Backbone bond lengths (Angstrom), bond angles and torsions (degrees), N, CA, C in turn:
res aa  C-N    CA-C-N  psi(-1)  N-CA   C-N-CA  omega(-1)  CA-C   N-CA-C  phi
1 M - - - 1.457 - - 1.528 108.67 -
2 T 1.321 116.62 129.82 1.455 122.23 -179.49 1.526 109.81 -95.76
3 V 1.321 115.39 131.59 1.459 120.20 175.55 1.526 107.38 -94.30
4 L 1.326 115.72 125.75 1.458 120.18 -177.27 1.522 110.90 -80.72
5 Q 1.315 115.63 138.28 1.458 122.52 175.68 1.519 108.44 -82.77
6 Q 1.311 116.49 122.11 1.464 120.44 -179.08 1.522 110.30 -82.98
7 M 1.318 116.52 130.12 1.447 121.52 173.74 1.528 107.97 -77.89
8 K 1.328 116.93 132.65 1.454 121.32 179.60 1.528 108.67 -122.99
9 V 1.337 115.39 124.97 1.464 121.43 -178.08 1.520 109.24 -124.92
10 N 1.323 116.59 124.83 1.456 120.61 173.82 1.525 107.19 -87.54
11 L 1.317 116.51 115.16 1.465 120.99 -177.12 1.528 113.04 -68.25
12 L 1.331 117.79 -10.77 1.463 120.44 175.69 1.524 110.74 -54.36
13 N 1.313 116.12 -34.15 1.463 121.45 -179.71 1.528 112.79 -65.13
14 F 1.324 116.81 -11.52 1.459 121.08 -175.50 1.521 112.91 -119.95
15 R 1.306 116.10 12.00 1.464 120.98 178.31 1.520 108.36 -96.78
16 G 1.313 116.62 150.07 1.457 120.64 -179.87 1.521 112.56 -62.25
17 T 1.316 116.15 154.90 1.455 122.20 177.70 1.524 109.78 -58.41
18 N 1.311 116.59 131.40 1.468 123.65 -179.58 1.529 113.14 59.02
19 S 1.311 117.93 22.26 1.461 121.91 179.61 1.522 109.46 -105.60
20 T 1.316 115.38 150.50 1.464 120.78 174.66 1.531 110.29 -118.99
21 T 1.331 116.49 14.59 1.456 120.58 -175.74 1.527 112.15 -124.31
22 F 1.321 113.60 153.73 1.464 122.37 169.48 1.519 104.90 -117.62
23 T 1.313 116.47 115.62 1.456 119.60 -175.76 1.520 110.39 -147.27
24 G 1.318 115.57 151.42 1.454 122.24 174.54 1.514 113.81 95.41
25 R 1.321 115.31 124.57 1.463 119.92 178.36 1.529 111.46 -62.63
26 P 1.346 119.03 -42.80 1.473 118.36 177.83 1.535 112.73 -60.66
27 Q 1.330 116.86 -35.80 1.456 119.99 178.69 1.537 110.53 -67.92
28 G 1.327 116.39 -40.76 1.458 119.90 175.53 1.521 111.85 -62.33
29 Q 1.336 116.53 -39.51 1.464 121.39 177.93 1.531 110.69 -64.76
30 D 1.336 117.13 -38.07 1.466 120.67 177.83 1.531 111.08 -63.42
31 V 1.323 116.09 -43.55 1.467 120.11 178.60 1.523 109.66 -64.69
32 R 1.319 116.69 -40.91 1.464 121.45 177.72 1.526 110.95 -56.25
33 K 1.338 116.12 -45.34 1.471 120.22 179.17 1.522 111.09 -63.48
34 K 1.332 116.58 -44.52 1.467 120.40 -179.50 1.525 111.68 -62.15
35 L 1.317 117.01 -36.05 1.470 121.46 179.73 1.526 112.57 -84.40
36 E 1.331 116.86 -6.51 1.467 122.89 -179.67 1.530 111.63 54.42
37 L 1.340 114.80 47.66 1.463 119.42 -176.89 1.519 113.35 -68.67
38 D 1.338 117.96 -26.78 1.473 118.64 176.61 1.528 109.78 -58.49
39 A 1.323 117.00 -44.65 1.470 121.10 179.03 1.528 110.46 -69.64
40 R 1.319 117.32 -37.01 1.469 120.83 -179.34 1.526 111.68 -66.70
41 D 1.332 117.54 -29.10 1.464 120.09 177.49 1.522 111.25 -58.01
42 A 1.331 116.09 -32.48 1.460 120.90 -175.22 1.524 113.35 -82.04
43 D 1.333 118.28 -17.60 1.466 118.21 179.21 1.527 110.48 -98.38
44 P 1.316 117.20 158.55 1.468 120.23 -174.77 1.529 114.62 -80.23
45 E 1.311 117.41 -8.08 1.467 121.51 -175.91 1.528 111.57 -65.22
46 P 1.333 118.25 127.56 1.470 120.07 176.91 1.526 111.38 -68.56
47 V 1.313 116.04 157.03 1.462 122.38 -178.28 1.531 108.67 -126.48
48 E 1.321 115.85 127.04 1.461 121.87 176.75 1.524 108.20 -110.11
49 L 1.317 115.89 121.26 1.462 122.21 178.21 1.521 107.60 -106.55
50 V 1.320 116.40 115.75 1.458 122.11 -174.69 1.525 109.32 -94.92
51 I 1.332 115.15 122.13 1.463 121.83 177.49 1.524 107.56 -91.09
52 P 1.341 117.51 122.12 1.467 120.77 -177.44 1.529 112.43 -58.96
53 S 1.316 115.65 149.15 1.462 121.84 -174.38 1.521 113.59 -63.33
54 D 1.325 118.38 -28.48 1.469 120.01 -177.70 1.526 113.06 -91.27
55 T 1.328 117.81 13.49 1.458 121.50 179.55 1.526 110.06 -68.27
56 T 1.328 115.72 129.77 1.467 120.36 179.69 1.517 112.38 -105.06
57 S 1.338 117.52 -16.44 1.457 119.76 -179.76 1.527 109.85 -154.92
58 F 1.331 115.68 137.41 1.456 123.16 174.78 1.527 105.51 -133.13
59 N 1.343 115.14 83.88 1.461 121.77 -173.54 1.519 112.93 -60.66
60 A 1.317 114.62 147.92 1.461 120.95 175.38 1.525 110.59 -58.88
61 S 1.313 117.38 -33.25 1.469 120.15 -179.87 1.530 110.79 -63.19
62 F 1.328 117.31 -43.17 1.467 121.10 177.94 1.529 109.32 -65.76
63 Y 1.324 116.25 -44.96 1.465 122.31 178.75 1.540 109.90 -54.12
64 L 1.328 115.94 -47.54 1.465 120.15 -178.38 1.523 111.75 -66.46
65 G 1.315 117.27 -41.84 1.463 120.01 178.01 1.519 111.84 -62.42
66 L 1.324 115.83 -40.41 1.456 121.65 -178.05 1.529 112.29 -76.21
67 L 1.324 118.10 -41.28 1.460 120.27 -166.39 1.523 117.07 -119.49
68 Y 1.339 118.86 -17.73 1.466 118.51 -175.65 1.535 113.62 -57.99
69 P 1.333 119.51 -41.46 1.472 117.22 178.46 1.532 112.98 -58.97
70 S 1.328 117.31 -33.46 1.471 120.35 177.01 1.521 110.79 -70.45
71 I 1.321 116.52 -41.14 1.463 120.74 178.15 1.525 109.42 -61.21
72 K 1.321 116.22 -43.73 1.467 121.39 -179.21 1.534 110.75 -66.01
73 A 1.333 116.75 -42.46 1.461 120.60 -177.41 1.527 112.77 -71.81
74 L 1.329 116.52 -38.83 1.460 120.61 -172.89 1.523 114.25 -95.95
75 G 1.327 116.76 -22.94 1.451 120.91 -168.19 1.522 107.63 86.90
76 F 1.326 116.34 152.17 1.454 119.63 -170.61 1.531 113.17 -63.94
77 D 1.319 117.96 -42.04 1.471 119.88 -178.18 1.527 111.85 -65.04
78 A 1.329 117.24 -46.15 1.469 120.63 179.00 1.529 110.71 -66.24
79 F 1.326 116.79 -35.49 1.465 120.80 175.78 1.529 110.22 -58.92
80 K 1.333 116.84 -47.03 1.466 121.24 -178.19 1.534 111.56 -64.28
81 E 1.324 116.89 -29.05 1.469 120.50 176.69 1.525 111.22 -73.17
82 K 1.307 116.50 -33.91 1.463 121.13 -174.66 1.525 113.30 -88.08
83 Y 1.321 117.16 -45.99 1.468 121.74 -173.70 1.527 110.33 -102.67
84 H 1.326 115.20 129.55 1.456 121.45 -178.85 1.522 109.32 -125.45
85 L 1.325 115.98 116.04 1.454 121.20 174.35 1.523 107.36 -91.55
86 V 1.307 116.09 119.01 1.463 120.64 -177.80 1.525 109.23 -126.25
87 F 1.303 114.97 158.14 1.460 121.06 -179.70 1.516 109.56 -101.83
88 E 1.312 114.43 142.37 1.456 121.15 -179.93 1.536 110.63 -60.44
89 D 1.310 116.44 -42.65 1.464 121.10 -179.30 1.520 109.13 -126.16
90 S 1.310 116.00 -117.09 1.461 120.59 179.50 1.527 110.08 -77.89
91 T 1.303 115.64 165.46 1.456 121.76 -177.65 1.526 109.62 -104.75
92 P 1.337 117.94 101.33 1.470 119.53 178.44 1.530 110.56 -65.91
93 K 1.325 116.25 132.05 1.462 120.21 -178.37 1.520 112.12 -60.00
94 S 1.319 117.36 -34.37 1.469 119.44 -179.72 1.532 110.99 -64.80
95 I 1.313 117.83 -37.89 1.471 120.96 179.23 1.526 109.62 -71.25
96 V 1.317 118.03 -39.00 1.468 120.99 176.80 1.526 109.77 -59.22
97 R 1.328 116.82 -43.54 1.477 120.65 177.79 1.528 110.50 -62.40
98 Q 1.328 117.18 -41.36 1.463 120.20 -179.35 1.529 111.18 -66.09
99 L 1.320 117.37 -39.45 1.469 120.26 176.73 1.529 110.45 -65.74
100 S 1.310 116.93 -39.04 1.469 120.73 176.38 1.520 110.89 -62.32
101 E 1.316 116.24 -38.53 1.470 120.62 177.52 1.528 110.19 -65.48
102 G 1.318 117.29 -40.18 1.464 120.60 175.99 1.514 111.31 -60.88
103 E 1.336 117.00 -43.24 1.466 121.02 177.20 1.521 111.11 -62.68
104 R 1.328 116.58 -42.95 1.464 120.66 -179.74 1.528 110.22 -61.64
105 Q 1.317 116.56 -44.71 1.462 120.03 -179.85 1.530 110.97 -66.14
106 A 1.338 117.32 -37.61 1.465 120.06 177.41 1.529 110.84 -63.36
107 K 1.329 116.70 -43.25 1.470 120.14 178.02 1.523 110.56 -62.11
108 N 1.328 117.17 -40.32 1.469 120.60 177.31 1.523 111.07 -62.50
109 E 1.322 116.89 -43.01 1.464 119.75 179.13 1.523 110.99 -63.97
110 L 1.329 117.07 -38.21 1.479 120.10 178.03 1.527 110.91 -60.42
111 Q 1.321 115.86 -33.53 1.458 120.84 -178.57 1.534 111.93 -89.95
112 G 1.326 117.08 3.63 1.449 120.53 180.00 1.516 113.38 78.33
113 L 1.311 116.52 15.39 1.467 120.81 179.97 1.524 108.94 -99.83
114 T 1.301 116.02 139.82 1.462 120.87 174.52 1.518 107.32 -131.22
115 G 1.290 115.81 176.99 1.462 120.37 178.14 1.526 112.48 -61.88
116 L 1.329 116.94 -16.62 1.461 121.26 -178.71 1.526 112.12 -102.82
117 G 1.338 116.86 9.35 1.459 120.84 -175.42 1.521 113.97 -63.01
118 W 1.287 118.16 -18.99 1.465 121.09 -177.50 1.515 112.55 -83.93
119 L 1.336 117.92 -8.94 1.473 120.61 -178.78 1.510 112.00 -74.03
C-alpha cells in the first residue's frame, strides 16, 4: 500500500502585499497557474491549501478562479477528497461562510446556472 504525500501550500505567499484578502477571479486564476493545479488534478496526491490566520476575506470570485476548473474536471465529491482548505489557526465564521458561497456558486456553474439564470 502506497501512502500519498500531501502537497501543502500556504496561500499567504499569494496574497497581495499588506493585504488580508483574497479577491478576484483573475487573481485566483493566476495563483492556480503558479501552483500548476491543472496538472495536480491528474495526480492522486492530495492538496492542502492553508488560509493564513489574519485573512479577513476569501471572495467567491477568487475561490472560483483558483478551484472551479478542478471542481469541473474532478466532480464535486472527488474535488472535496483531493483539495482541503484549512485555516492556519482558528476558523473565522465569516471566512467559512465565504468558502461556502464559493462552493455554492461552483455547484451552480456546474449545473449551468448563474445569477442571471432567472432572466
